[in-house]
Structures are given as structure tokens and as C-alpha cells.
C-alpha positions as CSV (number, residue, x, y, z in Angstrom):
1,X,24.9,-46.3,41.1
2,X,26.6,-43.1,40.0
3,X,28.0,-44.6,36.8
4,X,24.6,-45.8,35.6
5,X,23.1,-42.4,36.4
6,X,25.9,-40.6,34.4
7,X,25.2,-42.9,31.4
8,X,21.4,-42.2,31.6
9,X,21.9,-38.5,31.7
10,X,24.4,-38.6,28.8
11,X,22.0,-40.6,26.7
12,X,19.1,-38.3,27.7
13,X,21.1,-35.3,26.5
14,X,21.9,-37.1,23.2
15,X,25.7,-37.2,23.8
16,X,28.1,-39.9,22.9
17,X,30.8,-40.9,25.4
18,X,33.3,-39.1,23.1
19,X,31.3,-35.9,23.2
20,X,30.8,-36.0,26.9
21,X,34.4,-36.8,27.6
22,X,35.6,-33.9,25.4
23,X,33.2,-31.5,27.1
24,X,34.3,-32.7,30.6
25,X,38.0,-32.8,29.7
26,X,38.4,-36.5,30.6
27,X,39.4,-39.5,28.5
28,X,36.6,-41.5,26.8
29,X,38.0,-44.7,28.3
30,X,37.8,-43.2,31.9
31,X,34.2,-42.1,31.3
32,X,33.4,-45.6,30.0
33,X,34.9,-47.2,33.1
34,X,32.9,-44.7,35.3
35,X,29.7,-45.6,33.6
36,X,30.5,-49.3,34.3
37,X,31.2,-48.5,37.9
38,X,34.8,-49.7,37.7
39,X,37.2,-46.8,38.5
40,X,38.0,-45.5,41.9
41,X,36.0,-42.4,42.1
42,X,38.1,-39.3,41.5
43,X,35.9,-36.5,42.9
44,X,37.5,-33.8,40.6
45,X,36.8,-35.8,37.5
46,X,33.3,-36.9,38.5
47,X,32.5,-33.3,39.2
48,X,33.8,-32.3,35.8
49,X,31.5,-34.9,34.2
50,X,28.5,-33.7,36.2
51,X,29.2,-30.1,35.3
52,X,29.4,-31.0,31.6
53,X,26.0,-32.7,32.0
54,X,24.7,-29.6,33.9
55,X,23.8,-32.0,36.7
56,X,24.5,-32.2,40.4
57,X,25.3,-34.8,42.9
58,X,22.7,-35.6,45.7
59,X,23.9,-37.4,48.8
60,X,21.3,-39.7,50.4
61,X,21.7,-40.6,54.1
62,X,20.0,-44.0,53.7
């Protein structure tokens, strides 16, 4: 799940939700919802979060 992976990466980098949200220019509440897997994925916002984490998205064909 994407949200769980974002949360793991955020924690590994020692960032709070507030810090990552500010770095990615998204709201903390939206980020919290993403980490819980609740919002409809907005590709632009997800990419901003991944960029802020210096991470990339891998697509698996399974």
C-alpha cells in the first residue's frame, strides 16, 4: 500500500507529518489521510510527497 510505504519512508528519514507536509507543500491532514490509505490519489500531490522524501514510485505488473 502506497500510504504505508510513505509513512515508513517518512519515519526512516526522521520526519514528522508536519515536516514532510511542509516540505511537500501539502496539508498535514491530507498527508495523514494518504498514510492511512483514505484519500483518492492525486498524482500531483503524491509525486510532491515522493519528491520531498527523495523517493520514486515503482509500478509492479503483478
